[in-house]
VOKETOR-626669 format. One line per field, with one value per residue (C-alpha): residue in three letters; x, y, z; residue number from 0. Coordinates in steps of 0.1 Angstrom, whole numbers. Example, Ala and Ser with C-alpha at 12.3 -4.5 7.8 and 13.67 -1.06 7.14 Angstrom:
// VOKETOR-626669
type	ALA,SER
x	123,137
y	-45,-11
z	78,71
seq	0,1
END
This chain:
// VOKETOR-626669
type	MET,PRO,SER,PRO,ASP,LYS,ALA,GLU,LEU,ALA,THR,VAL,VAL,ALA,ALA,HIS,GLY,ALA,ALA,GLU,LEU,PRO,ALA,VAL,THR,VAL,ASP,THR,TYR,ASN,ALA,GLU,LEU,ARG,ASP,GLY,GLY,GLY,PHE,ILE,GLY,ASP,ARG,ALA,SER,ASN,ARG,ALA,PHE,TYR,ALA,LEU,LEU,ASP,ASP,TRP,ARG,ASP,ARG,LEU,ALA,GLN,PHE,GLY,ASP,ASP,PRO,PHE,GLY,ASP,GLU,ALA,GLY,GLY,GLU,LEU,SER,LYS,LYS,ALA,LEU,ASP,LYS,ILE,LEU,ALA,SER,GLY,ASP,ALA,GLU,ALA,ALA,GLY,VAL,ILE,HIS,GLY,ALA,ILE,GLU,ASP,PHE,ALA,GLY,GLU,LEU,ALA,ALA,VAL,ILE,ARG,ARG,PHE,LEU,LYS,LEU,LYS,GLY,TRP,LYS,ASP,THR,GLU,ALA,ILE,VAL,VAL,GLY,GLY,GLY,PHE,ARG,ARG,SER,ARG,ILE,GLY,GLU,LEU,ALA,ILE,GLY,ARG,THR,SER,VAL,LEU,LEU,LYS,ALA,SER,GLY,HIS,ASP,ILE,ASP,LEU,LYS,PRO,ILE,GLY,ASN,HIS,PRO,ASP,GLU,ALA,GLY,LEU,ILE,GLY,ALA,VAL,HIS,LEU,ALA,PRO,SER,TRP,ILE,PHE,SER,GLY,HIS,ASP,CYS,ILE,LEU,ALA,ALA,ASP,ILE,GLY,GLY,THR,ASN,MET,ARG,ALA,GLY,LEU,VAL,THR,LEU,GLY,SER,LYS,ARG,ASP,GLY,ASP,PRO,ARG,LYS,ALA,ALA,VAL,GLU,HIS,SER,GLU,LEU,TRP,ARG,HIS,ARG,ASP,ASP,LYS,PRO,SER,ARG,ASP,GLU,ALA,VAL,GLU,LYS,LEU,ALA,LYS,MET,LEU,GLY,ALA,MET,ILE,ARG,ARG,ALA,GLN,LYS,GLU,LYS,ARG,ARG,LEU,ALA,PRO,PHE,ILE,GLY,ILE,GLY,CYS,PRO,GLY,MET,ILE,GLY,PRO,GLU,GLY,GLY,ILE,GLU,ARG,GLY,GLY,GLN,ASN,LEU,PRO,GLY,ASN,TRP,GLU,ALA,LYS,SER,PHE,ASN,LEU,PRO,HIS,ALA,ILE,ARG,GLU,ALA,VAL,PRO,GLN,ILE,GLY,LYS,HIS,ASP,THR,VAL,VAL,VAL,LEU,HIS,ASN,ASP,ALA,VAL,VAL,GLN,GLY,LEU,SER,GLU,LEU,PRO,GLU,MET,ALA,GLU,ARG,GLU,ARG,TRP,GLY,VAL,LEU,THR,ILE,GLY,THR,GLY,LEU,GLY,ASN,ALA,ARG,PHE,THR,ASN,ARG,ASP
x	-1110,-1138,-1150,-1139,-1171,-1176,-1133,-1143,-1173,-1155,-1128,-1150,-1169,-1136,-1097,-1094,-1069,-1077,-1063,-1089,-1119,-1149,-1147,-1109,-1077,-1061,-1024,-1014,-1029,-1011,-975,-956,-933,-903,-873,-850,-885,-909,-931,-940,-980,-977,-972,-1007,-1028,-1050,-1022,-1001,-1032,-1030,-995,-998,-1025,-1005,-974,-989,-1006,-979,-960,-989,-986,-953,-969,-1005,-1030,-1038,-1066,-1081,-1082,-1063,-1082,-1053,-1049,-1060,-1094,-1107,-1132,-1131,-1166,-1158,-1133,-1152,-1177,-1146,-1138,-1170,-1182,-1152,-1130,-1107,-1072,-1078,-1092,-1063,-1042,-1068,-1056,-1021,-1022,-1042,-1017,-994,-1009,-1020,-980,-976,-1000,-987,-955,-969,-992,-958,-939,-967,-968,-936,-940,-947,-983,-994,-976,-1002,-1030,-1053,-1077,-1072,-1100,-1096,-1116,-1112,-1126,-1105,-1126,-1155,-1150,-1148,-1113,-1107,-1122,-1102,-1071,-1083,-1090,-1053,-1032,-1050,-1036,-1003,-1007,-1015,-991,-961,-970,-993,-1020,-1039,-1081,-1075,-1118,-1130,-1146,-1187,-1205,-1203,-1165,-1183,-1208,-1180,-1164,-1196,-1206,-1176,-1181,-1206,-1179,-1161,-1179,-1189,-1228,-1246,-1239,-1266,-1293,-1324,-1313,-1315,-1290,-1260,-1238,-1211,-1184,-1159,-1132,-1105,-1082,-1110,-1138,-1158,-1193,-1217,-1242,-1269,-1261,-1294,-1287,-1309,-1335,-1352,-1356,-1315,-1294,-1278,-1234,-1232,-1266,-1258,-1266,-1266,-1299,-1285,-1256,-1243,-1209,-1187,-1159,-1138,-1105,-1128,-1136,-1102,-1112,-1093,-1091,-1113,-1139,-1138,-1145,-1173,-1184,-1185,-1203,-1234,-1235,-1241,-1265,-1282,-1284,-1296,-1325,-1335,-1332,-1359,-1383,-1381,-1383,-1354,-1338,-1301,-1280,-1254,-1221,-1206,-1177,-1153,-1123,-1097,-1063,-1032,-1018,-1047,-1034,-1059,-1068,-1076,-1049,-1036,-999,-990,-1008,-1030,-1006,-1036,-1060,-1071,-1050,-1028,-1044,-1016,-1012,-1007,-1028,-1061,-1086,-1109,-1130,-1136,-1138,-1166,-1183,-1181,-1201,-1227,-1228,-1257,-1277,-1316,-1312,-1276,-1239,-1222,-1194,-1171,-1153,-1122,-1101,-1084,-1104,-1090,-1090,-1130,-1139,-1119,-1145,-1177,-1168,-1163,-1198,-1182,-1149,-1167,-1147,-1112,-1086,-1067,-1072,-1068,-1079,-1063,-1078,-1068,-1073,-1056,-1031,-1030,-1043,-1038,-1050,-1042,-1069,-1072,-1103,-1114,-1137
y	736,742,777,797,795,755,749,776,758,719,739,747,709,697,690,660,641,659,655,671,656,665,640,628,638,615,610,592,563,548,541,522,504,485,453,441,418,450,463,445,456,427,396,403,402,383,371,368,343,325,318,304,276,269,264,240,224,220,201,176,168,151,125,118,139,173,174,204,184,196,229,259,283,314,294,284,312,320,311,274,276,283,254,237,247,241,205,194,167,169,175,203,221,215,227,259,264,259,286,309,302,316,344,357,354,374,398,402,407,436,454,454,473,498,503,512,542,581,581,547,551,547,527,511,497,483,474,448,456,452,418,389,400,393,352,330,321,361,361,334,350,384,363,342,377,394,367,368,400,397,368,394,420,439,451,462,456,440,433,428,461,459,468,446,453,459,488,499,523,540,547,562,585,606,613,632,664,682,674,706,699,677,697,690,660,624,605,608,596,580,557,526,524,492,475,446,466,501,503,532,535,560,563,572,593,576,608,617,656,665,634,618,608,584,563,560,527,519,519,507,497,487,469,466,441,462,440,414,447,459,491,524,546,574,543,533,568,572,537,551,584,562,541,574,588,554,563,603,586,559,586,607,582,574,614,611,643,637,664,678,658,628,613,589,567,558,538,564,594,625,654,685,695,658,645,609,615,580,545,539,511,487,509,512,530,566,579,595,616,652,660,638,650,626,649,673,647,634,670,674,645,652,685,695,672,688,726,726,722,685,688,658,652,626,606,575,541,526,557,563,526,532,558,539,521,561,550,521,536,567,553,546,581,568,537,526,505,478,463,433,433,434,451,463,501,516,545,558,575,604,612,647,667
z	-886,-859,-858,-823,-810,-812,-801,-772,-760,-767,-744,-713,-715,-713,-726,-753,-733,-701,-666,-651,-655,-633,-608,-611,-618,-648,-628,-657,-683,-716,-695,-716,-698,-715,-708,-732,-749,-755,-738,-705,-712,-741,-715,-700,-734,-751,-769,-740,-730,-759,-765,-735,-738,-765,-751,-724,-756,-770,-741,-740,-775,-773,-751,-772,-789,-779,-749,-776,-811,-839,-835,-828,-796,-811,-831,-796,-782,-743,-746,-755,-730,-702,-713,-708,-675,-666,-678,-702,-702,-670,-692,-712,-680,-665,-697,-688,-658,-663,-690,-664,-630,-661,-670,-640,-630,-658,-644,-617,-626,-648,-617,-593,-620,-625,-588,-588,-607,-597,-613,-599,-559,-535,-561,-529,-556,-594,-617,-644,-675,-715,-736,-713,-683,-701,-697,-670,-678,-674,-637,-626,-640,-622,-592,-593,-596,-569,-542,-558,-552,-514,-506,-520,-497,-517,-501,-528,-540,-576,-593,-626,-637,-624,-662,-688,-707,-737,-720,-696,-723,-729,-694,-687,-715,-693,-668,-696,-692,-660,-654,-659,-699,-692,-677,-695,-712,-701,-723,-747,-774,-768,-790,-777,-806,-796,-821,-829,-829,-827,-805,-807,-782,-760,-729,-708,-674,-648,-647,-674,-664,-649,-660,-632,-645,-615,-624,-668,-682,-720,-731,-775,-785,-821,-823,-856,-855,-880,-880,-902,-929,-929,-933,-943,-918,-932,-940,-905,-892,-916,-908,-865,-880,-896,-864,-842,-870,-865,-822,-827,-852,-821,-796,-816,-820,-786,-779,-754,-744,-763,-750,-775,-762,-779,-754,-774,-759,-781,-777,-774,-761,-771,-775,-756,-798,-800,-817,-816,-807,-800,-794,-822,-840,-840,-855,-889,-912,-900,-869,-852,-888,-878,-907,-886,-860,-846,-827,-858,-886,-862,-855,-894,-895,-865,-869,-847,-822,-817,-822,-806,-820,-813,-788,-787,-764,-770,-743,-739,-737,-708,-695,-703,-691,-660,-653,-655,-620,-608,-581,-569,-566,-543,-512,-525,-532,-557,-577,-617,-643,-668,-696,-708,-751,-780,-756,-720,-714,-679,-659,-626,-607,-582,-569,-564,-536
seq	0,1,2,3,4,5,6,7,8,9,10,11,12,13,14,15,16,17,18,19,20,21,22,23,24,25,26,27,28,29,30,31,32,33,34,35,36,37,38,39,40,41,42,43,44,45,46,47,48,49,50,51,52,53,54,55,56,57,58,59,60,61,62,63,64,65,66,67,68,69,70,71,72,73,74,75,76,77,78,79,80,81,82,83,84,85,86,87,88,89,90,91,92,93,94,95,96,97,98,99,100,101,102,103,104,105,106,107,108,109,110,111,112,113,114,115,116,117,118,119,120,121,122,123,124,125,126,127,128,129,130,131,132,133,134,135,136,137,138,139,140,141,142,143,144,145,146,147,148,149,150,151,152,153,154,155,156,157,158,159,160,161,162,163,164,165,166,167,168,169,170,171,172,173,174,175,176,177,178,179,180,181,182,183,184,185,186,187,188,189,190,191,192,193,194,195,196,197,198,199,200,201,202,203,204,205,206,207,208,209,210,211,212,213,214,215,216,217,218,219,220,221,222,223,224,225,226,227,228,229,230,231,232,233,234,235,236,237,238,239,240,241,242,243,244,245,246,247,248,249,250,251,252,253,254,255,256,257,258,259,260,261,262,263,264,265,266,267,268,269,270,271,272,273,274,275,276,277,278,279,280,281,282,283,284,285,286,287,288,289,290,291,292,293,294,295,296,297,298,299,300,301,302,303,304,305,306,307,308,309,310,311,312,313,314,315,316,317,318,319,320,321,322,323,324,325,326,327,328,329,330,331,332,333,334,335,336,337,338,339,340,341,342,343,344,345,346,347,348,349,350,351,352
END
């Protein structure tokens, strides 16, 4: 376990999985709604969209050839589907539109369930991130969902997250700590851990003198698709630490003033000591083991940044991705985030004065 002085410093900066953050209160996150068929969020995931697409293809296949050919639905990338929408076969595009319509209906139903929760009461806006948002089909599905919600009487602003989804989970990490920790620094390290990929990045804070979290941007980043490599948990953590080390060396080479802080977003419920209490089932290995502590493992691998002891703060990945949208949500009081990827991440915020 970390020495008392480091543990005390981490507590002063921010507790892991904290409800009270510098700019917002996290009213709820990682809500796991169920019905008779299992988790409701599974109906609005990447996998769910491709299942709907395959269903449309199967129905058409009864009357002739599949307009997409013999390629399985899961093997058609979102980039390929976007290209078909823009200039491909009209019938194939019609199949995609059918899947988008069905998916939007499912997503609207899921959102209506969220809005009934106490922690989601009076939500004014929802931003949608995750890998699905990165595509044109994702943007169309979000837009169609917004129409369906308003048509059913829900006055809520639903829109794609503003930053690129690959960067939003890194940018949001700057809002995990109070601004005083960035005094005299112009960048931080951030990591975004998902069920398919891991990212590590160098996030700049706007000013080279005193960083402004509202102007954060990703300067450099590295992506590792860990699902392809099937690593053990320890191998995954070791790889993440090496990625962070590469970012430190890049910052030193570019003479950046790197703060001794690493913000990490990770799936699941995050305990105050940094343990992942549940929701980490899509990560490689057992990340929910009581003997495993991700912040402690990263601190051991990266004990110092510059001349200062490293402080690591861990929070839920949907929370962190949502925090990237704080500058755009300044005029809202209560707002939420959904991240559509391997699963459906979720969080609801109330802005603090």
